[in-house]
C-alpha positions in Angstrom: -53.1 51.5 60.8 -56.8 51.0 59.6 -59.6 51.8 61.7 -62.5 49.0 62.0 -64.6 51.1 59.5 -62.4 50.8 56.7 -61.5 47.1 56.9 -65.4 46.4 57.2 -66.1 48.5 53.8 -62.8 45.7 51.9 -63.8 43.1 50.1 -62.4 39.4 50.0 -60.2 40.0 47.4 -58.9 42.8 48.8 -58.2 41.2 52.2 -56.6 38.3 50.6 -54.2 40.8 48.8 -53.5 42.5 51.8 -52.3 39.0 53.7 -50.5 38.1 50.4 -48.3 41.4 50.7 -44.4 40.8 51.6 -44.1 44.0 51.7 -45.2 43.7 55.7 -42.8 42.4 57.8 -44.3 39.6 60.0 -41.8 38.7 62.7 -40.2 35.5 63.0 -41.5 34.3 65.9 -45.4 35.0 65.2 -45.6 31.4 65.0 -44.4 30.3 68.0 -45.8 33.3 70.0 -49.4 32.5 68.6 -48.7 28.5 69.6 -47.5 29.5 73.0 -50.2 31.9 73.4 -53.1 29.4 72.5 -51.8 26.4 74.8 -51.5 29.0 77.7 -55.7 29.8 77.2 -56.0 26.0 76.9 -54.0 25.7 80.0 -55.6 28.6 81.7 -59.4 26.8 80.5 -58.4 23.7 82.0 -57.2 25.1 85.3 -60.3 27.6 85.9 -62.3 24.1 84.9 -60.5 22.1 87.5 -60.6 25.2 90.0 -65.2 24.9 89.6 -64.9 21.3 89.8 -62.8 21.4 93.6 -65.2 24.4 94.2 -68.0 22.2 93.9 -66.8 19.4 95.6 -66.0 21.2 98.4 -69.8 22.7 98.1 -70.9 19.4 97.9 -68.9 17.1 100.8 -70.0 20.7 103.3 -73.1 20.3 102.4 -72.6 16.1 103.3 -71.0 17.1 106.8 -73.9 19.7 107.9 -76.7 16.9 106.5 -75.3 14.6 108.8 -74.5 16.9 111.4 -78.5 17.6 111.3 -79.5 14.3 110.6 -78.6 12.4 113.5 -79.4 14.5 116.1 -82.9 15.0 114.1 -82.9 10.7 114.4 -81.9 10.7 117.9 -84.6 12.8 119.0 -87.2 10.9 117.0 -86.6 8.2 118.5 -86.7 9.8 122.0 -89.9 11.0 121.1 -91.4 8.1 120.0 -89.9 5.5 123.0 -91.3 8.6 125.5 -94.7 8.7 123.2 -94.5 5.2 123.6 -94.0 4.7 127.5 -97.0 7.6 128.2 -98.9 6.0 126.1 -98.7 2.7 128.5 -99.5 4.9 131.5 -102.6 6.3 130.0 -104.7 3.6 128.9 -108.8 3.6 128.3 -110.4 5.7 131.6 -111.4 3.6 134.8 -115.2 4.4 135.9 -115.0 6.3 139.4 -118.5 5.0 140.7 -119.0 0.8 140.8 -122.5 2.1 142.0 -124.7 3.9 139.3 -126.7 6.0 141.7 -123.4 7.3 143.3 -123.1 8.1 139.9 -126.2 10.2 139.0 -126.2 11.8 142.0 -122.5 13.1 141.9 -123.9 14.2 138.2 -127.1 16.0 139.4 -124.6 18.3 141.4 -122.4 19.1 138.9 -125.1 20.0 136.6 -126.6 22.2 139.4 -122.7 23.5 139.8 -123.0 24.6 136.2 -126.9 25.6 136.5 -125.7 28.1 138.9 -123.0 29.7 137.5 -124.8 30.0 134.1 -127.6 32.0 135.8 -125.3 34.5 137.4 -124.1 35.0 134.6 -127.5 35.1 132.5 -128.0 37.6 135.3 -125.3 40.0 134.3 -126.1 40.2 130.6 -129.6 40.5 131.1 -128.9 43.3 133.5 -126.4 44.5 130.9 -128.8 44.9 128.0 -130.7 47.9 128.9 -127.5 50.0 128.9 -126.0 47.9 125.2 -129.8 49.0 124.2 -129.2 52.6 125.3 -125.8 52.7 123.3 -126.8 51.4 120.1 -130.0 54.0 119.6 -127.5 56.7 120.6 -124.9 55.8 117.7 -127.8 55.3 115.0 
């Protein structure tokens, strides 16, 4: 048997001469064996294509089932949420006045601002007391 390098070095005429050499015995069934092999390869290729298509179709079907499983509950949740939002919106309408008399509202507002002022003054006293300690700490770190 010839090596691949030897065959590569042969010219087209040499290859033609070797191919037409009658002394080399070719099996009688060679043509039939080649045809059978070609048909088997063709069938295997078609079968492989069918398997790939079946897998693709199964995957597509699986994705559609998953999409249905997710989309129906999601739509139900959306409808329920919208319904609850609309009912809540009806129950929480615009704010109503709490005082009929404007002077009573003004008195109440003065009380609230006084309360806020007291709390802010207490906070400012704490901050003012902490300021010297903070300045000493900053000077020590410099």
